[in-house]
C-alpha positions as CSV (number, residue, x, y, z in Angstrom):
1,M,-112.9,137.5,-137.0
2,A,-109.4,137.0,-138.5
3,T,-107.3,134.1,-137.2
4,P,-104.7,135.4,-134.8
5,S,-101.1,135.2,-136.1
6,P,-99.1,132.3,-134.8
7,Y,-96.4,134.9,-134.0
8,R,-98.7,136.7,-131.5
9,L,-100.1,135.5,-128.2
10,T,-103.8,135.7,-127.4
11,G,-105.2,136.3,-124.0
12,R,-106.6,132.8,-123.8
13,R,-103.3,131.2,-124.6
14,L,-101.5,133.4,-122.0
15,L,-104.0,132.3,-119.3
16,Q,-103.2,128.7,-120.3
17,T,-99.5,129.4,-119.7
18,M,-100.3,130.9,-116.3
19,D,-102.3,127.7,-115.5
20,N,-99.3,125.6,-116.3
21,W,-96.9,127.8,-114.3
22,D,-99.2,127.7,-111.3
23,R,-99.4,123.9,-111.2
24,L,-95.6,123.8,-111.0
25,M,-95.0,126.6,-108.5
26,N,-94.5,126.3,-104.7
27,F,-94.5,130.0,-104.0
28,R,-96.8,133.0,-104.5
29,V,-96.2,135.7,-107.1
30,Q,-98.1,138.9,-108.0
31,L,-97.9,139.7,-111.7
32,I,-99.1,143.0,-113.1
33,A,-99.5,142.9,-116.9
34,C,-98.4,146.1,-118.7
35,G,-98.1,147.3,-122.3
36,G,-99.8,145.3,-125.0
37,T,-100.1,142.3,-122.6
38,A,-102.5,144.3,-120.4
39,L,-104.4,145.5,-123.4
40,T,-104.8,141.9,-124.6
41,L,-106.0,140.6,-121.3
42,L,-108.5,143.5,-121.1
43,N,-109.7,142.6,-124.6
44,L,-108.5,145.9,-126.1
45,K,-106.2,144.1,-128.4
46,E,-106.6,140.7,-130.1
47,S,-103.1,139.5,-129.3
48,T,-99.6,140.6,-128.3
49,K,-96.1,139.8,-129.6
50,D,-94.0,140.3,-126.4
51,I,-95.4,139.5,-122.9
52,D,-94.6,142.1,-120.3
53,F,-95.2,141.8,-116.5
54,M,-94.3,143.9,-113.6
55,V,-93.3,141.9,-110.5
56,P,-93.6,144.6,-107.8
57,V,-92.3,142.5,-104.9
58,V,-88.5,142.1,-105.4
59,N,-88.1,138.7,-103.7
60,Q,-91.1,137.3,-105.7
61,Y,-89.3,138.5,-108.9
62,E,-86.1,136.7,-107.8
63,R,-88.0,133.5,-107.1
64,L,-89.9,133.8,-110.4
65,I,-86.7,134.0,-112.4
66,K,-85.2,131.0,-110.7
67,F,-88.5,129.1,-111.4
68,L,-88.4,130.0,-115.1
69,K,-84.9,128.8,-115.4
70,A,-85.8,125.5,-113.7
71,I,-88.6,124.8,-116.1
72,G,-86.5,125.5,-119.2
73,Y,-86.8,129.2,-120.0
74,T,-83.6,130.8,-121.2
75,E,-82.5,134.5,-121.6
76,K,-83.2,135.9,-125.1
77,G,-83.3,139.5,-126.3
78,G,-83.7,141.0,-122.9
79,G,-86.4,138.6,-121.8
80,W,-87.1,134.9,-121.4
81,A,-88.2,132.3,-123.9
82,H,-89.0,128.6,-123.8
83,P,-87.8,126.1,-126.4
84,D,-91.4,124.9,-126.8
85,D,-92.5,128.5,-127.6
86,P,-89.4,130.2,-128.9
87,L,-91.4,133.0,-130.7
88,F,-92.8,134.4,-127.4
89,L,-90.6,136.6,-125.3
90,Y,-91.5,137.2,-121.6
91,Q,-90.1,140.3,-120.0
92,F,-90.3,141.0,-116.2
93,W,-89.9,144.4,-114.5
94,S,-89.0,144.4,-110.8
95,G,-90.5,146.9,-108.4
96,S,-92.5,149.9,-109.7
97,R,-90.5,150.5,-112.9
98,V,-91.7,149.4,-116.3
99,F,-90.1,150.0,-119.7
100,T,-88.5,153.5,-119.2
101,T,-91.0,154.7,-116.6
102,D,-91.0,154.9,-112.8
103,L,-94.6,154.7,-111.7
104,L,-95.8,157.3,-109.1
105,D,-97.3,154.6,-106.9
106,S,-97.1,150.9,-106.4
107,P,-99.2,148.9,-108.9
108,L,-100.2,146.7,-106.1
109,E,-102.4,149.4,-104.5
110,K,-106.0,148.6,-105.1
111,E,-106.8,151.5,-107.5
112,N,-103.6,151.0,-109.5
113,H,-104.4,147.6,-111.0
114,I,-107.3,145.7,-112.6
115,P,-107.7,142.1,-111.3
116,I,-107.7,139.5,-114.1
117,K,-107.5,136.1,-112.4
118,E,-106.2,134.5,-109.2
119,W,-104.8,130.9,-109.0
120,R,-103.4,129.1,-106.0
121,H,-100.0,130.7,-106.4
122,I,-100.4,133.4,-109.1
123,Y,-102.3,136.7,-108.8
124,L,-102.7,138.2,-112.2
125,A,-103.8,141.8,-112.8
126,A,-103.4,144.5,-115.5
127,L,-102.0,147.9,-114.9
128,N,-104.7,150.6,-114.4
129,L,-105.8,152.5,-117.5
130,L,-104.1,155.8,-116.5
131,D,-100.7,154.2,-116.0
132,L,-101.1,152.1,-119.1
133,I,-101.4,155.3,-121.2
134,I,-98.5,157.0,-119.3
135,T,-96.1,154.1,-119.7
136,K,-96.9,153.8,-123.4
137,M,-96.7,157.5,-124.2
138,F,-93.4,157.8,-122.4
139,R,-92.1,155.5,-125.2
140,G,-94.3,157.3,-127.7
141,T,-94.0,155.0,-130.8
142,S,-96.9,155.0,-133.3
143,V,-98.1,151.7,-131.9
144,D,-98.0,153.2,-128.4
145,V,-100.2,156.1,-129.6
146,D,-102.7,153.8,-131.2
147,D,-102.8,151.6,-128.1
148,S,-103.3,154.6,-125.9
149,I,-106.2,155.8,-128.0
150,A,-107.8,152.4,-127.7
151,V,-107.5,152.7,-123.9
152,F,-109.0,156.2,-124.0
153,E,-111.9,155.0,-126.2
154,T,-113.1,152.8,-123.4
155,G,-114.7,156.0,-121.9
156,Q,-113.2,155.1,-118.5
157,V,-110.3,157.6,-118.6
158,D,-110.9,161.2,-117.4
159,S,-108.7,163.5,-119.5
160,N,-108.0,166.0,-116.9
161,R,-107.0,163.4,-114.3
162,L,-104.8,161.8,-116.9
163,L,-103.1,165.0,-117.8
164,K,-102.4,165.8,-114.1
165,R,-100.9,162.3,-113.5
166,Y,-99.0,162.3,-116.7
167,S,-97.5,165.8,-116.0
168,E,-96.5,164.7,-112.5
169,A,-94.8,161.5,-113.8
170,A,-93.0,163.6,-116.6
171,S,-91.6,165.9,-114.0
172,Y,-89.6,163.1,-112.5
173,D,-88.2,162.0,-115.9
174,P,-84.8,163.2,-117.1
175,R,-86.5,164.5,-120.3
176,P,-89.8,166.1,-119.1
177,E,-90.2,168.3,-122.2
178,E,-89.9,165.4,-124.5
179,M,-92.4,163.4,-122.5
180,M,-94.9,166.2,-122.6
181,Q,-94.3,166.5,-126.4
182,N,-95.3,162.9,-126.7
183,F,-98.5,163.6,-124.7
184,L,-99.3,166.5,-127.0
185,V,-99.1,164.2,-130.0
186,F,-101.5,161.9,-128.2
187,A,-103.9,164.8,-127.3
188,D,-103.9,166.0,-130.9
189,R,-104.9,162.6,-132.1
190,L,-107.7,162.4,-129.5
191,A,-108.9,165.8,-130.7
192,T,-108.9,164.7,-134.3
193,K,-111.2,161.8,-133.3
194,G,-113.5,164.1,-131.3
195,L,-112.5,162.4,-128.0
196,V,-111.2,165.6,-126.3
197,S,-111.8,169.3,-126.9
198,T,-109.4,171.7,-128.6
199,E,-109.4,173.5,-125.2
200,F,-107.8,170.4,-123.7
201,V,-105.1,170.4,-126.4
202,E,-104.4,174.0,-125.6
203,Q,-104.2,173.1,-121.9
204,V,-101.5,170.5,-122.8
205,K,-99.6,173.0,-124.8
206,S,-99.6,175.6,-122.0
207,G,-98.2,173.0,-119.6
């Protein structure tokens, strides 16, 4: 296996950072990893460049930001970085919104996250697979498409359930047609790989 780039964070190193934070904390916080961070913690990617967490409880988010400032993190490029690890950018999303997407339900509900590890103060989980794909495909970059395919290839995502949930989420977006076009690109790629039928692609096209 290739040596991970020093400019990207492995799941193991991320958990070590959580260990350090937990030892210094005096409050409880629930972190839901999203984007590439979730895929890394779920062993679907080797590493991640930026580290993204949802903090669904607003007062926990506020305490976390104060804590990070107190231990030396400073604002950088829309996130937080530490002088000892200036290459790694931590971004935190308060409530049920991540990137450009408002989730349909709280990620704290049992079926909406995948537990990773619990410390004395930190509860760490990953966003559920359906919402991982939705939040990535709402952005729709080539990397997001590749990551979403990796999630789908786990065999744990029901295509019809995904389409229904994605369509519902898109209906609340200011650009629903653009969001559905993103999903069509994804469905076409899945069909090319034999992961879904052509009938499923037609179903996406028909709306």
